[in-house]
C-alpha positions as MATLAB code, in Angstrom:
seq = 'METPWSSPWSSSSSSSSSVKLSMARFLFALVCLGVVVLGEVEGKCPYHALWMPNSPHKLPEDHPSMKMYTVDVHKRRALQQEPTPRAADFEGKGVGTCEYVNPFTQGQTCVQMTGSSYEDEAAAKAWCDAPGLPGAVGTFTKGGSCAAFQDENFAGVCVNDEGTPQETASAFVEVPGNALASCTTTIMGCETFGGGAWIGAKCVKDEDDESMKNVIAVPEGSTTPLAEGECKLQAGIAGGGHMDMNAFWTSACANSNSSYSMPRRWQADTRTITTQKDRSVTVGHVWYDLENNRRREDSFLVEGELNVFQEAKNSTFLHFGPRFYMIDWNEDGTHKCTIADSPVGILRPNWIIDAEGYDAVNQYLGTEYMMYEGNYRRVKKFRKTEPLEDAYMIQSFDDEEDWDTPEGKKRRPLNRQTPGAPFQGDAVNQYFNHSTDFSDDVFDIYKVLDCVERDFNRTEFAERQEQLAAEQGVEFDASAPGLNLNSSFHVDSGVLDVECKECDIEYAVRSVDGGKEEESPDDIEEPAAEAEPAESGGAAVPPGASNTPDFEGSQEVNDEVSVEWKYHSANSTLMITATLDKDAWFSIAFPEIECLMEPAVSVIAIPDGDQVLSNRYSINSHAMSGIQEMVGDDEGGIPSFSAGKVGPKVVIEIQKYVEDFSTPLSVTWARGFEQKLGYHGGNGKGCLSIAPGA';
ca = [
      24.664   18.367  123.743;
      26.737   15.311  124.499;
      28.713   15.658  127.706;
      32.326   14.504  127.942;
      31.431   11.499  130.070;
      28.735    9.350  128.550;
      30.318    6.477  130.473;
      32.918    6.480  133.242;
      35.748    5.353  130.973;
      34.769    7.186  127.804;
      37.755    8.864  126.136;
      35.915   10.914  123.526;
      37.122   13.712  122.509;
      32.464   47.125  142.382;
      31.463   47.090  145.674;
      33.997   47.663  148.456;
      32.827   44.537  150.256;
      34.199   42.469  147.402;
      37.761   43.767  147.689;
      40.166   40.899  148.276;
      43.343   41.490  150.214;
      46.478   41.008  148.215;
      48.505   38.815  150.509;
      45.614   36.612  151.504;
      44.786   36.079  147.862;
      48.405   35.334  147.052;
      48.777   32.776  149.807;
      45.823   30.817  148.564;
      47.116   31.043  145.010;
      50.293   29.438  146.305;
      48.239   26.766  148.004;
      47.164   25.820  144.506;
      50.777   26.050  143.306;
      51.952   23.918  146.180;
      49.670   21.184  144.967;
      51.217   21.889  141.544;
      49.862   18.850  139.777;
      46.779   17.634  141.560;
      44.964   16.688  138.386;
      41.304   17.168  139.084;
      42.153   18.907  142.353;
      44.220   21.466  140.443;
      41.233   21.945  138.192;
      39.124   22.872  141.169;
      41.504   25.505  142.553;
      38.880   27.981  143.759;
      40.973   31.122  144.103;
      43.031   33.030  141.591;
      45.058   36.204  141.427;
      46.453   37.335  138.092;
      45.552   40.875  137.042;
      45.506   42.451  133.613;
      45.916   46.265  133.892;
      44.470   48.651  131.293;
      42.688   46.016  129.243;
      39.647   47.338  127.343;
      37.880   44.232  128.689;
      37.802   45.306  132.329;
      38.266   42.845  135.157;
      35.217   41.588  137.064;
      33.920   44.086  139.594;
      34.884   41.926  142.585;
      38.576   42.127  141.790;
      40.381   44.501  144.165;
      42.320   46.320  141.474;
      39.233   47.035  139.349;
      38.598   50.587  140.458;
      42.286   51.410  140.649;
      42.523   50.814  136.923;
      39.261   52.504  135.970;
      39.855   55.697  137.940;
      39.912   58.863  135.811;
      43.154   59.229  133.824;
      43.804   62.777  135.001;
      43.348   61.665  138.595;
      45.901   58.894  138.065;
      48.371   61.403  136.748;
      47.820   63.692  139.690;
      48.418   60.787  142.067;
      51.642   59.923  140.319;
      52.910   63.453  140.872;
      52.331   63.338  144.609;
      55.259   62.503  146.921;
      55.851   58.783  147.374;
      54.436   57.742  150.748;
      56.429   55.871  153.371;
      55.157   52.660  154.915;
      55.032   54.344  158.322;
      52.676   56.998  156.922;
      49.875   54.427  156.983;
      50.078   53.831  160.744;
      46.694   54.696  162.229;
      45.512   56.076  158.907;
      41.859   55.892  157.957;
      38.707   55.126  159.853;
      40.184   52.126  161.663;
      41.367   48.558  161.204;
      39.964   45.214  160.148;
      41.641   42.167  161.687;
      40.952   38.554  160.799;
      42.602   35.137  160.779;
      43.742   33.975  157.352;
      41.913   30.614  157.042;
      44.760   29.080  155.033;
      47.867   30.185  156.922;
      46.144   30.664  160.281;
      48.098   33.917  160.558;
      46.616   37.196  161.772;
      45.977   39.798  159.050;
      45.488   43.492  159.815;
      44.230   46.074  157.356;
      44.142   49.866  157.683;
      40.879   50.968  156.059;
      42.255   54.137  154.506;
      39.692   54.883  151.773;
      37.018   57.540  152.148;
      34.200   55.066  151.431;
      34.802   53.535  154.879;
      34.099   56.794  156.731;
      30.575   55.445  156.930;
      31.031   53.094  159.886;
      28.289   50.761  158.656;
      30.103   50.383  155.341;
      33.389   49.721  157.142;
      31.829   47.019  159.308;
      30.143   45.445  156.285;
      33.494   45.226  154.489;
      35.180   43.727  157.524;
      32.429   41.158  158.033;
      33.401   39.645  154.666;
      36.873   40.923  153.697;
      36.936   38.811  150.557;
      38.935   35.748  151.581;
      36.729   32.643  151.645;
      35.772   31.793  155.210;
      37.300   34.924  156.760;
      35.302   37.138  159.137;
      37.005   40.235  160.492;
      36.759   42.440  163.560;
      36.431   46.179  162.924;
      38.107   48.575  165.385;
      37.201   52.218  164.928;
      40.288   54.431  165.158;
      42.545   51.379  165.388;
      46.138   51.010  164.249;
      47.756   47.733  163.175;
      50.284   46.424  165.701;
      52.652   45.488  162.885;
      53.772   49.116  162.579;
      55.427   48.888  166.014;
      57.058   45.508  165.406;
      60.836   45.553  165.034;
      60.400   43.370  161.925;
      57.741   45.583  160.332;
      58.043   44.625  156.641;
      55.851   47.231  154.980;
      52.351   47.665  153.595;
      50.540   46.439  150.510;
      48.202   49.142  149.221;
      45.233   48.101  147.114;
      43.022   50.493  145.140;
      45.573   53.224  145.807;
      44.144   56.725  145.740;
      40.516   55.617  145.448;
      37.677   55.618  148.009;
      38.184   51.838  148.346;
      41.877   52.069  149.298;
      43.184   49.637  151.923;
      46.677   49.087  153.327;
      47.578   45.642  154.680;
      50.471   45.690  157.171;
      52.964   42.818  157.268;
      55.761   41.608  159.522;
      58.757   39.620  158.313;
      59.265   36.386  160.237;
      62.846   35.150  159.750;
      62.955   31.494  158.757;
      59.293   31.405  157.737;
      58.910   31.181  153.937;
      55.312   32.364  154.175;
      56.383   35.592  155.867;
      59.651   36.267  154.039;
      60.289   39.560  152.270;
      60.368   37.825  148.898;
      57.046   36.030  149.348;
      55.311   39.065  150.805;
      56.386   41.438  148.039;
      55.633   38.912  145.316;
      52.222   38.286  146.853;
      51.426   41.976  146.895;
      52.591   42.997  143.446;
      52.549   39.914  141.272;
      49.427   38.182  142.513;
      47.614   40.812  144.541;
      47.512   43.702  142.113;
      48.722   45.997  144.875;
      51.545   48.485  145.369;
      54.249   47.465  147.847;
      55.641   50.202  150.101;
      58.537   48.765  152.030;
      59.943   49.321  155.501;
      62.289   46.455  156.399;
      61.403   44.601  153.192;
      62.472   46.586  150.151;
      62.071   45.182  146.670;
      65.345   43.814  145.319;
      65.366   43.675  141.527;
      68.339   41.298  141.690;
      66.589   38.780  143.950;
      66.811   35.520  142.014;
      63.659   34.169  143.628;
      61.680   36.976  141.974;
      62.975   36.210  138.486;
      61.876   33.863  135.773;
      64.155   31.084  134.582;
      64.623   30.217  130.929;
      65.101   26.455  131.075;
      67.578   25.550  128.330;
      70.554   23.182  128.273;
      73.712   24.677  129.727;
      75.736   26.408  127.022;
      72.862   26.443  124.533;
      73.163   29.146  121.859;
      69.811   28.476  120.203;
      67.923   31.773  119.768;
      64.616   31.688  121.625;
      61.346   33.426  120.930;
      59.574   35.443  123.599;
      58.188   33.089  126.264;
      59.925   29.996  124.897;
      61.026   27.626  127.710;
      60.102   30.225  130.341;
      59.274   29.069  133.877;
      56.968   30.837  136.280;
      58.963   33.044  138.633;
      59.809   31.932  142.168;
      58.444   28.851  143.892;
      55.781   28.249  141.230;
      58.486   27.551  138.633;
      59.119   24.252  140.360;
      56.128   22.824  138.540;
      54.762   25.354  136.102;
      55.765   27.192  132.995;
      55.070   30.925  132.817;
      51.505   32.000  132.091;
      52.578   33.298  128.680;
      55.176   30.637  127.898;
      55.339   27.684  125.538;
      57.543   24.595  125.319;
      59.679   23.449  122.373;
      62.502   21.056  121.523;
      64.963   23.814  122.515;
      63.946   23.579  126.181;
      65.947   21.747  128.829;
      65.758   17.956  128.846;
      63.295   17.837  125.944;
      65.184   14.783  124.684;
      65.148   13.046  128.056;
      63.109    9.874  128.431;
      61.710   11.337  131.644;
      60.467   14.595  130.114;
      56.892   14.192  128.934;
      56.075   14.615  125.240;
      54.929   18.116  124.375;
      51.637   16.637  123.291;
      50.091   13.664  125.072;
      46.903   12.219  126.524;
      45.938    9.433  128.905;
      43.072    7.923  130.870;
      43.229    8.805  134.568;
      42.147    7.496  137.937;
      42.525    9.711  141.015;
      42.103    8.573  144.618;
      42.085   11.069  147.474;
      43.148    9.722  150.847;
      41.235   12.033  153.174;
      38.772   10.575  155.659;
      35.962   10.867  153.116;
      37.834    9.032  150.366;
      36.919    9.826  146.777;
      37.664    8.175  143.439;
      37.377    9.829  140.041;
      38.108    8.489  136.582;
      38.751   10.599  133.556;
      40.992   11.676  130.719;
      43.681   14.329  130.385;
      45.148   16.121  127.351;
      48.338   18.231  127.337;
      49.502   20.617  124.590;
      52.717   22.126  125.939;
      53.537   24.003  122.735;
      50.424   26.119  123.270;
      50.201   26.096  127.099;
      46.911   24.194  127.058;
      45.516   21.410  129.213;
      42.133   19.734  129.503;
      40.949   17.223  132.067;
      37.607   15.425  132.212;
      36.653   13.706  135.452;
      33.768   11.574  136.672;
      33.139   10.925  140.376;
      32.569    7.205  140.901;
      33.041    7.065  144.681;
      32.585    9.720  147.344;
      30.361   12.720  147.904;
      30.115   16.033  146.079;
      31.639   19.011  147.892;
      32.607   22.652  147.410;
      35.359   21.615  144.976;
      33.407   18.881  143.169;
      29.952   20.302  142.553;
      28.966   17.808  139.826;
      29.903   14.199  139.235;
      30.772   14.910  135.622;
      33.122   17.852  135.007;
      35.647   19.324  132.574;
      38.578   21.567  133.423;
      40.463   23.669  130.858;
      43.682   25.580  131.566;
      44.854   27.980  128.853;
      47.887   29.907  130.110;
      46.441   32.546  132.453;
      42.801   31.331  132.289;
      40.738   28.490  133.752;
      37.421   27.203  132.402;
      35.502   24.899  134.761;
      32.472   23.081  133.368;
      29.972   21.047  135.385;
      27.798   18.663  133.347;
      24.605   18.154  135.344;
      22.589   14.949  135.313;
      19.522   16.784  133.952;
      21.400   17.706  130.786;
      22.222   21.294  131.782;
      25.692   22.672  132.404;
      27.511   25.406  134.312;
      30.680   26.955  132.894;
      32.709   29.307  135.082;
      35.891   31.210  134.290;
      38.740   32.117  136.618;
      42.210   33.603  136.271;
      45.227   31.364  136.830;
      48.410   32.644  138.479;
      50.541   30.146  136.502;
      50.849   28.355  133.194;
      50.261   24.620  132.884;
      52.511   21.925  134.294;
      55.797   21.768  132.381;
      56.929   18.383  131.015;
      60.215   18.123  132.947;
      59.059   19.465  136.313;
      59.880   16.399  138.415;
      63.431   15.750  137.149;
      65.106   19.090  137.922;
      65.613   21.327  140.947;
      64.211   24.466  139.313;
      61.765   26.518  141.330;
      62.971   28.699  144.162;
      64.620   26.632  146.912;
      63.319   23.307  145.513;
      65.022   19.950  146.141;
      64.971   17.149  143.550;
      65.608   13.567  144.626;
      65.949   10.393  142.588;
      64.552    7.589  144.743;
      65.731    4.631  142.673;
      64.043    1.602  141.118;
      61.269   -0.406  142.749;
      58.153   -2.430  141.971;
      54.647   -1.020  142.358;
      51.196   -2.458  141.752;
      49.869   -1.302  138.376;
      46.787   -2.722  136.643;
      46.784   -5.787  138.878;
      50.457   -6.697  138.446;
      53.786   -5.585  139.859;
      55.512   -3.160  137.511;
      59.125   -1.970  137.729;
      59.352    1.816  137.947;
      61.868    4.599  138.469;
      60.755    7.039  141.136;
      61.495   10.754  141.649;
      60.308   13.281  144.195;
      60.536   17.052  144.479;
      59.916   19.480  147.320;
      57.640   22.485  147.395;
      59.268   24.691  150.047;
      56.293   26.914  150.808;
      54.263   24.004  152.151;
      57.270   22.020  153.379;
      55.910   19.084  151.361;
      56.889   17.011  148.334;
      55.461   15.311  145.237;
      56.364   11.835  143.911;
      56.222   10.571  140.328;
      56.958    7.062  139.048;
      57.895    6.216  135.441;
      57.594    2.865  133.652;
      61.013    1.167  133.717;
      60.061   -1.934  131.732;
      58.906   -0.652  128.350;
      59.732    2.325  126.113;
      57.009    4.629  124.842;
      57.501    5.438  121.154;
      56.518    9.072  120.549;
      57.094   11.586  117.710;
      59.870   13.025  119.907;
      61.619    9.701  120.360;
      61.491    7.068  123.056;
      59.971    8.193  126.366;
      59.008    6.629  129.683;
      55.320    6.654  130.539;
      54.286    8.312  133.823;
      52.292    5.650  135.677;
      51.711    7.099  139.127;
      51.875   10.553  140.704;
      51.326   11.353  144.384;
      50.735   14.920  145.531;
      50.226   16.591  148.923;
      46.718   17.597  149.851;
      45.381   20.985  148.882;
      43.281   22.835  151.476;
      40.406   20.545  152.442;
      41.633   17.779  150.121;
      43.649   14.775  151.180;
      46.823   13.553  149.505;
      46.026   12.390  145.982;
      47.209    9.333  144.070;
      46.923    9.862  140.307;
      47.207    6.872  137.973;
      47.631    7.035  134.180;
      46.670    4.460  131.538;
      46.429    4.117  127.742;
      48.941    6.850  126.955;
      48.946    8.353  123.470;
      50.264   11.397  121.590;
      47.621   11.526  118.846;
      44.533   13.692  119.291;
      42.713   16.606  117.651;
      42.940   20.242  118.763;
      39.136   20.192  118.814;
      39.233   18.796  122.357;
      40.204   22.285  123.580;
      37.261   24.029  121.885;
      34.467   22.547  123.995;
      33.912   25.798  125.968;
      33.266   27.861  122.849;
      29.642   26.729  122.494;
      28.863   27.276  126.189;
      27.749   30.316  128.179;
      30.704   30.808  130.523;
      30.732   33.408  133.324;
      33.278   34.660  135.850;
      33.292   32.615  139.031;
      31.446   33.735  142.174;
      32.856   31.748  145.078;
      30.622   30.338  147.826;
      32.394   31.680  150.911;
      29.970   30.223  153.458;
      30.222   26.666  152.166;
      34.001   26.983  151.922;
      34.260   28.081  155.559;
      31.998   25.265  156.747;
      34.063   22.701  154.877;
      37.282   24.103  156.343;
      35.979   23.808  159.891;
      34.716   20.280  159.290;
      38.018   18.981  157.911;
      40.076   20.687  160.586;
      37.965   18.923  163.200;
      38.429   15.581  161.417;
      42.199   16.044  161.352;
      42.427   17.283  164.930;
      43.880   20.636  163.855;
      43.035   23.728  165.871;
      42.476   27.025  164.088;
      45.260   29.067  165.573;
      48.706   30.290  164.609;
      50.250   26.925  165.477;
      48.568   25.149  162.543;
      51.391   23.404  160.639;
      51.590   24.580  157.051;
      49.100   25.432  154.381;
      47.779   21.918  153.764;
      46.094   20.545  156.860;
      45.730   17.002  155.555;
      49.008   15.981  153.897;
      51.336   13.224  155.039;
      54.025   14.301  152.565;
      55.934   16.704  154.777;
      59.672   17.090  154.247;
      61.815   15.100  156.683;
      65.491   14.207  157.053;
      65.245   11.715  154.178;
      64.715   14.412  151.528;
      68.066   15.172  149.874;
      69.323   16.331  146.482;
      70.065   13.091  144.588;
      70.739   12.896  140.826;
      70.004    9.892  138.641;
      73.423    9.329  137.075;
      72.215    6.515  134.820;
      69.225    8.513  133.498;
      69.385   10.681  130.359;
      68.834   13.864  132.394;
      70.935   17.040  132.242;
      71.000   18.677  135.659;
      72.979   21.847  134.812;
      70.158   23.752  133.142;
      69.255   27.288  133.975;
      69.327   30.823  132.650;
      67.950   33.500  134.937;
      65.637   35.998  133.274;
      64.706   39.222  134.975;
      61.962   39.916  132.475;
      63.729   39.535  129.144;
      65.247   36.427  127.650;
      69.003   36.257  128.017;
      70.681   36.915  124.661;
      72.431   33.950  123.128;
      75.910   34.393  121.609;
      74.327   34.275  118.172;
      72.052   37.156  119.096;
      74.943   39.202  120.441;
      76.974   38.796  117.259;
      74.122   40.096  115.154;
      74.053   43.889  114.689;
      70.302   44.067  115.246;
      70.599   45.862  118.567;
      72.900   48.452  116.992;
      70.835   48.961  113.866;
      68.358   51.758  113.432;
      65.336   50.764  115.511;
      61.944   50.784  113.918;
      60.252   54.084  114.598;
      58.052   53.964  117.672;
      57.963   57.550  118.845;
      55.009   59.737  118.026;
      54.638   63.274  116.746;
      51.492   65.356  116.958;
      52.017   66.637  113.396;
      53.079   64.806  110.196;
      56.858   64.733  109.676;
      56.650   66.001  106.083;
      57.694   64.467  102.774;
      59.960   61.430  102.514;
      62.679   60.587  100.026;
      61.284   57.047   99.788;
      59.069   56.645   96.682;
      55.483   55.473   97.044;
      55.129   51.698   97.287;
      52.632   49.052   98.328;
      52.601   45.374   99.142;
      50.926   42.533  101.011;
      51.711   39.286  102.781;
      49.670   36.215  103.640;
      51.320   35.517  106.968;
      49.469   32.237  107.558;
      45.992   30.744  107.199;
      44.574   33.263  109.685;
      46.582   36.480  109.311;
      47.087   38.693  106.256;
      48.579   42.194  106.012;
      48.376   44.839  103.254;
      50.212   48.165  103.158;
      50.534   51.314  101.070;
      53.101   54.083  101.562;
      52.531   57.751  100.649;
      55.832   59.628  100.459;
      54.172   63.065  100.283;
      53.312   62.926  103.979;
      55.536   59.993  105.101;
      52.446   57.961  105.950;
      52.185   54.178  105.882;
      48.649   52.752  105.706;
      48.349   49.205  107.057;
      45.333   46.895  106.931;
      45.693   43.669  108.943;
      43.049   40.924  108.940;
      42.545   38.032  111.348;
      40.247   35.255  110.158;
      39.158   34.452  113.725;
      36.815   36.010  116.286;
      39.573   36.734  118.824;
      41.712   39.601  120.062;
      44.278   40.813  117.526;
      47.343   43.049  117.809;
      49.675   44.827  115.393;
      52.818   46.303  116.952;
      55.948   48.197  115.946;
      58.961   47.044  118.011;
      62.106   49.038  118.643;
      64.229   45.965  117.897;
      63.409   43.743  114.946;
      60.844   41.014  115.688;
      60.968   41.396  119.496;
      57.608   41.741  121.194;
      58.850   44.551  123.418;
      59.495   47.384  123.759;
      56.937   48.398  121.162;
      53.877   50.512  120.421;
      50.787   48.664  119.282;
      47.134   48.756  118.371;
      45.118   46.005  120.042;
      41.628   45.099  118.836;
      39.281   43.188  121.129;
      35.930   41.926  119.804;
      32.895   42.602  121.967;
      29.944   40.954  120.296;
      29.490   42.633  116.907;
      31.672   45.567  117.941;
      35.457   45.760  118.246;
      37.171   47.801  120.958;
      40.608   49.153  120.096;
      43.292   51.455  121.427;
      46.992   52.273  121.318;
      49.185   50.480  123.842;
      52.821   50.558  124.829;
      54.364   47.134  125.469;
      57.254   47.345  127.917;
      57.625   43.785  129.224;
      56.505   40.228  128.538;
      54.037   40.323  131.426;
      50.450   41.482  130.987;
      51.189   44.311  133.417;
      53.650   45.612  130.827;
      50.826   46.393  128.382;
      49.834   49.989  129.132;
      47.190   52.136  127.465;
      48.676   55.216  125.781;
      46.884   58.356  126.955;
      46.992   62.085  126.310;
      49.133   63.409  123.466;
      51.302   60.296  123.201;
      50.403   58.848  119.800;
      53.442   56.607  119.433;
      53.782   57.604  115.791;
      50.261   56.300  115.099;
      48.047   59.349  114.489;
      44.964   57.300  113.625;
      43.662   53.750  113.739;
      40.401   51.825  113.614;
      39.170   48.279  114.094;
      36.033   46.434  113.109;
      34.566   43.218  111.791;
      33.987   41.948  108.272;
      31.833   38.913  108.885;
      33.711   36.791  111.460;
      37.034   38.460  110.634;
      38.710   41.124  112.799;
      40.280   43.967  110.788;
      42.735   46.626  112.033;
      43.566   49.729  109.976;
      46.551   51.832  111.056;
      48.097   55.061  109.831;
      51.750   55.308  110.893;
      54.392   57.946  110.235;
      57.624   56.514  108.786;
      60.138   58.916  107.257;
      62.942   56.526  106.353;
      62.991   52.966  105.001;
      66.783   52.554  104.878;
      66.045   49.864  107.459;
      62.877   47.793  106.850;
      60.044   48.484  109.285;
      59.593   45.523  111.635;
      55.960   44.671  112.404;
      54.866   42.059  114.948;
      51.421   40.517  115.194;
      49.672   38.417  117.815;
      46.272   36.829  118.159;
      44.433   35.122  120.997;
      42.321   32.013  121.435;
      39.243   34.045  122.372;
      37.865   37.577  122.441;
      39.210   38.535  125.839;
      42.800   39.796  125.852;
      45.086   37.076  127.141;
      47.572   34.396  126.053;
      48.496   34.148  122.356;
      50.056   30.674  122.343;
      53.317   29.618  120.757;
      51.883   29.797  117.232;
      49.808   32.910  117.858;
      52.496   35.492  117.133;
      55.069   36.403  114.525;
      56.708   39.230  112.614;
      57.139   40.591  109.106;
      59.100   43.401  107.439;
      57.747   46.278  105.372;
      60.000   48.027  102.853;
      59.973   49.024   99.174;
      59.980   45.861   97.103;
      59.152   43.610  100.048;
];
């Protein structure tokens, strides 16, 4: 197989010891977010923390929430009926404590080992020797109690694997003025990234906290109706650079017409220089498809040594919404393809020109000349802060020549400078030979490879950390300044909010979203919310005969999806057969409000080799955590269903009770890029109506 880099400038197209603590995992995820746009460095982000509850494709065994979600259903129900514990109830609970220094924040972490599996002291010590965070080694204290419980700023506990033998409770203290130890960051780290349950003391979850909400980035006063996920930023600090994991970008999004907002589809050759002591240079190529939340980057190491983040000279990185694919092309012709979860979507096209992202500062730096391809080139320069790391990024746009794109005239990004990730120096990214024309085939390269979930090399990571800290003269103690030990881009008195008045940039753009898109005036005027909702409740017995005569119909939704239906009035039963001409996950859902993805009941089919796994699910939010398996007697009005394959096609058959068609039945569909349940892309979803004569 031909590798992506035949020449440097080619542009062709469940063991307890593996439990990872929620906050530690979250903090490293934010290290990756702080870098935001490190090109090849972003591609090598070694740690990830997005969880997908109740998926038929279970998470890898070394994820901390694995057993919590595979525990017996009846046991889960029993746990839910028990009194809600208080944070103080975990003080001194369990066999003892495990304490270790977080290698990224240099802060002390203390865990109460509350699960029964740790009653074996040898097992407890084994867990603490390698608590799951790369480079961390803990100290086990039998019968110990975390000091945080007695601190006047005791924030609360994050409980992982709640109610199972592997349960742990990490105790946290709020540190006023420290973004890393704020209530918002701690709770978000626990629940959003850590897959844990937050039980608060001083820090109680505030549903109205703006920093915990997503932003729908549209022009101020816009009344354009938006689809689910359209223009949606990642919540909190991460929204400063990234769109939501399940979002997509369109012409309706803020500043899409600005010269300084990247085209929704573009590619360029790249050159990246890292400025750490052991300088490295890579060349490569990058492709962005913002409408489908996809990015690919190829890189080839031409100067410098391989390390824990760059294991092969020739590599490819793919980012599809909530998933990473990392491919090493070895010199002997073999390859290694590893998969990891991403806590964010890809970089959004207007990230540098606004102040979105919790507590971010955007600054226009003016016009200057910079060396580009051997000559001085006039550029306009912007920078933006990332408050968690107290650092900033800089991007320079061509100010001499317009870039003609299908979206109108744009300004090419020529140079981007980003603060160093852990164990990486500040990076200078250069872009050449920009274009908007390429085939979608560039994103399919992983499909012919054997890709596996990533197993991180903790020992090598720890050794590299110690080496770089020594090189930078940084001691490993609580006084270490910030998450990135090597960056020179720390915020100083010169960083201020400054708008570019002469640029075609709209600065008043934001719409806060607490989980659902804000309704536009057009939506509010429509009577859809007041109309009869499509039936989504379930009965254990048929509802009886209907006054609606028998009817049948079909619709070719697009080149991939087709739906057929037949209604039997004698028992008020609608039979639906939906076909996807693609070997990927497939969903048919029945929303309460016409064409909205949630709330709804659904049947999701997930191919597994020649078999297809399927089940009923309730969909209660846009997040993956809002997709919940329906258990017990709750049929959701779907008494029977099945899924299978006809050749490469995935077929779902559903029997649904519908008594009344005075309002057409709204049906939504979605399909993925691959077999595993995940992101559906901007074009991977839609809706249709079923009614007599339709």
